N, C-alpha and C positions, 0 to 999 in steps of 0.2 A: 906169358901167352894169354892168360885170361884177361889181362888188362886190355890188350888189343881187341879181343873178341867181345869185350864189354863196351866197346865203342871208342876207347881212347887209343886209336891206332898208332899215332905218332909216339906216344909215351911207351906203349907196349912194344913197338919195334925197337925203341932205344934200349929197353931192358933186355930184350932177346938178343940184340946185337952185342950188348955188353957181355952177356953170358957166353955167347959164341967166341968172343975175343978172349975171355978168361979161360975157356976150356976148348982148345982146338979139336978135341975128341968128343964134342957134345953130341947129344942125341939128334939123329937126322930129322926128327919131326919138328925141331925148332924152325926149320926152313918154311914150314907151312905158314907161319905168321907173315913173313915178308911176301911170300907168294900170294897169299890171300889179300894182303893190303894192295899189292899191284893189281890183282884181279878186279877188286872193287872199284879201282880207278880206271879200268879199261886198258891197263898197261900190260897186255898179254905177253909180249916178248920178254919183258922184265920179269914177269911172274914165272915164266917158263924157266928162266935161268935159275931161279930158286927151286922150282919144282924138280928140276933134273938132279938136284943135290939130295933129294929125299930118297935115300937108298933103303927102302923098306919093301922089297918085292912081294911079301906075303900080306901086305896091308892094302885093302881095297881102295882107300882114299888116296894112296900114293899113285895108283893107276888112274883113279878117277880125276885127279887134278890135271894129269897130263892129257887125258881124253878131253876134258873140258877145254883146256887151253888150245890144244891143236884144233879142236872143232871150232872154237871161237875165232881162230886165225885162218880158217878155211883150209887147213892142211888135213884133209879127210883121210888120207892113207894112214898117217900117223895116229890120228884120232881113233880110227877103227881098230888099229893094233892094240891100243890101250883100253878101248871099250871091251874088246874081246877078253883081254887079261882080267879086267875088272869083273866082268860077268862070270868068268870061270871061278874067281875067288868068292864072289858074292852074287849068286844068280838072282837074288831078290833086291838087289841094290836100288833099282828104280822105285820100288814100293816104299822104302824107308829113308831114302836120301834126304827128303825134305825135313823129316823129323830130326835127323842128325844135325842138319844145318841150324834148325831152330833151337836145338838144344845147346849148341856151341855159341851161337851169336846172339847177343842180347839186344842189339838194335834192329828193330823191325825193317828199317830201310836196307840194312846190310843183308838180312835174311832174304828179303824179297828179291834183291839183286842177284844173289847166288842161286836161289831156287829158279828164277827166270832163266839164268844161264844154264843150269842143269837140264831144264826142260828143252831149251833151244838146242842143246848139244846131244840130246837123246839119252840123258843120264837120269832123268826123273819123269814121272808121270804128271801130266797136268791135273790140277784139282778139278773135281767134277762139280 
């Protein structure tokens, strides 16, 4: 996972996909890598297919990724449903989302793309 977030997306996805094949009962958070890779390429429908596999109802980012994707695809009703769930889990999400993205992603271009999307979909505050 960290290989992908370090900027080597193709290699990181290969490793994660191999792990998923080796263990069909893998951790659901492994789907974040494929979802984020598709997101950074603007392939939102493909990203959503992986995001829907992230069965972590108490984890804010599991709701956040769906809110982001539905919002980016103009599906506002679905986006609002997940924004509501996200903010119930983490009322301060908007204030710290950018820090989390910058902590996980090593490549500034990837960070900025995700932060821009978070702001655009109402999940992060613009920088002042």
